[in-house]
N, C-alpha and C positions, 0 to 999 in steps of 0.2 A: 203116237202114244205119249202120254205125259209122264215125266219123272218128277216126283214131288220132293222138294228140298226144304228142310227146316230153316226158318228165318230166326237166327239166334237173337235173343233179346229184342224181339219186335216191339214190345211195349216201350222200351227205352228210346225208340226212334221217334216218338210222338212229337218231341220238341226240336227235332233236328232238320226240319224242312225236307228237301229232296236229297236223297243219298244214293250212292252207287254201291252195288254189291255183286259179287261173282257167285254164280250157282252153276255147277256142271259145265264149266268152261265158257259160260255166257255172262256178260256183264249187263245188268239191268238197273233201273232206278226203282226205289221204294219211297213212298211218302204216306203220311197219314193226312186225311182230310175229313173233317166232320166226323171224327171217331171211326173212320173206315180206313183200312190199310189198302193201298193200291200199288201195283207193280206195272211198269211199262218200259218201253224202249229207252235206251240211254242217250240217243242222239235225235235231234230234230231232223226230219226228212227234208226240210227246205234247204238248209245250208250246213247241216252237220254239227250244229252247236250242241255242247253237252247239256242235257236237260237237268243234270245235277246242279247247275248254276241257276236254274229257273226257280219259279215259285208257283204256288197254287192260289187260285181265287175263283169264286163262282163255279166250283166243280171242275175246273180245268187247270192243267199245268201250262204255264206260260214260258215260252222259249226266251232266254235272256238276250239273244241277238236281235231278232226282228219282231219280237212280241207275237209270234204265231201262238195260237191257243189250241189245246187238244183236250177233249173230254176224257176225264179220268175213268169213265165206265166203258165207253165205246171206242175210244182212241181217235174218233173223228176230229179233224180240224174244222175250223169255222168254214162255212160254205165257200167263201171266196178263195180259200187256201187250196182246195182240191188235194189235200193230203191227209195222212193219218199216222198215228204211232201204234205199235203193237202193244196190246194189253195182255198181261199174264194173269191167269187165275190165281186167286188166293183162297185158301181154306183154313179154317180154325178147327183144331181137334184138341179137346180139353183146353189147356191153357197155352198151347203152342200154335204158331202160324206157319203155314207152308205156302210156297210158290210153285206153280206147275210150269215146267219148262219142257217143250217138245223135244224128244230125243232126235238127234240128227240121224241121217241115214246110216252112217257107219256105226253109231252107238246102238241103233236098233238091230242092225245086221249082226254085229259082234255079240250083242246081248242074247240074241236068239240062238247063236252057235254054242254059247256056253251053257244053255239050259239043258 
């Protein structure tokens, strides 16, 4: 089940490149590419490099360490890489943007107990 978190000042991130943000105890990366907001894993699965130090081109985020490339829509790495990053869903309601983060087991369990 997804928990939706508001992305404060999402429009102001347009010129900031790749940035890290914390939502519900999870740190993820956000970036704008071709007027579309994207959310994805904070670390490269290859060597653990922080993707916040990377950049975007051709619809991909580029890892700053070994130049691994990941599709901003699917999360898939280039074919020879055999790896991927997690992509988080983004939705826009009125003028606000939200990112969907899967609830962890204990969050789901404790949340169902309090209902």
